[in-house]
N, C-alpha and C positions, 0 to 999 in steps of 0.2 A: 576075937580071942575069947571073949566071955562065952560065946555060944559054941566055940570049937568048930567053926565053919571056915572052910577055905573058899575064897572068892577068886575066880580067874578073870583077869582083865586083859583084853586084847586091844593093843593100841600101838600106833607109831609115835605117839607123844611121850618122849622120854621124861619130860618134866612130870607127867602124871605118875610114871613109874617111881621117880624119886620121891614124890610127895606121899604116895599111899601104899607102896608095896614093900614087902620084906625080901622076897626072892623074885628073880626074873629069869625067863627063858627067851632067848633070841632065836627067831626062826628065819630060815631062808629057803625058798622054793619048797615049802611045805614040810621041812624037817628042822628039828632043833639042832642048832649049831653051837650054842653056848648057854650054860646055866650057872647060877650062883646067887649069892646074896646081892642085893642092889649095890651095896658099897663095893664089893669085890668086882662086879662088872664095870662100874663106873671108874674105879681106881685103876684097874688093870684089864681092859678089854683085850681079848686074845684074837678074836676073828675080825676081819676087815669090816664086815657089815656092822658089827658091834661098835668098832672104833668110829665109824661114820655116824652112827646114831648118837654116840656120846659127844662127839665133836659138835654136833648140831645143837647141843643144849647150852653152849656158852659162846662168847665172842672170841675165845682164845685162838681159834683157827684163823681168824681174820688177819693175823700177822703174816701168813703165807701170801695172801692177796696183796698186802702192802709191800712186801718184798718183791713180788713179781712185777708190780706196777711201778716200782722204784719211787714210792711215796717219800716225800721229804721227811716224814716221821721216822723212817728207818735209815736215813742217811747217817753213815758212821764217820767219825773222825778216826784218824790212825790210832790204833791201840784199843778201840772199843769192840765190843761183841754184843750181839743180841742173844739173850739166853731165855729159854722157856723153862720154868720150874713147874713140876707137877707134884702137888702135895698129896701124899698117899697115906699120911697119918698126922697126928697132932704135931705140928712143927711151928710153934709160935715164935715170933720175933726173928725169923731167919734173915730178913732184910737188914735189920739193925746189926745182927751178929756178923753178917758178911761184910758190912760196911766197916765195922770196927776191927774185926779180926784180920781182914785181908786188905784193909786200906783201899776199899773200892767205893766209887760213887755209883749208885744204882738209880737209874731213871725208869720208873714204872710206866710202861706203855699200855698194858692191859692187865686186869686182874679179875679173878672170879673165884671167890671162896664161898662155899655154902655148906650146909649140914645135910648129910644123909643119915637119918637116924640120929645118933649122938656123935657121929664122926664128921669132922670138917674134911672137905675135899675140894680141890680146885687147883689153881696155880696162878702164876704171874709170868708176864713177858716183860723183860727189863733190858735196858742198855747198860752194860757193865763197863765202867771206865776205870782203868788201873793198869798196872804192869801185866804183861802176858803171864808171868809166873804166878802173880797173885790171882789172876782170873782162873788159871788152871788149878791152883790150890783150892780156890773157892768151889770150883766144879767138883773136885774130888771130895771135899768136905760135905757138900750137899748129897752126893751119892752115898757117902758113909752114913748120912742121916736118913737114908731111904727117901730122898727127894729125887724124882725123875728130872733129869737135866738134858736139854737139847740145845745145841748151838745152832741158832737159826741163821745167823749172818755173822761173819767173822772179819772184822777190820784189822785184826792183829797181823794178818798175813798180807794185807793189801799194800 
């Protein structure tokens, strides 16, 4: 910045991008398929190749493997659901808010929160236990707070 110089880094290592870059361009087959700020690309990747790169930078995607192999970690009791939260902006204390506001027990399976620039980004995978209505209300509350929510496994219908 002091010298007004742009440096181009070519890498498959997304951690390097997070650590040292301001903007990123994702290429596939020799053409640019997606560009943006590093935060925007990691928070909301649009292209499949970008999503794959982003997924490889944390352990969050491991939940799908655990579900597929029917790991004891993801065995649900009736009324439970495995939820994945994706934090896209500053959302401090969401777990405690959900627990109090919707009378839910939340068991954290995975978590990954880091800073990109000055912005926290990441998410949690939790087993939510409570009434089906309370879980649904909590999901809507999260969406209203701009938290991405995915129901990975649903024991409420089992």
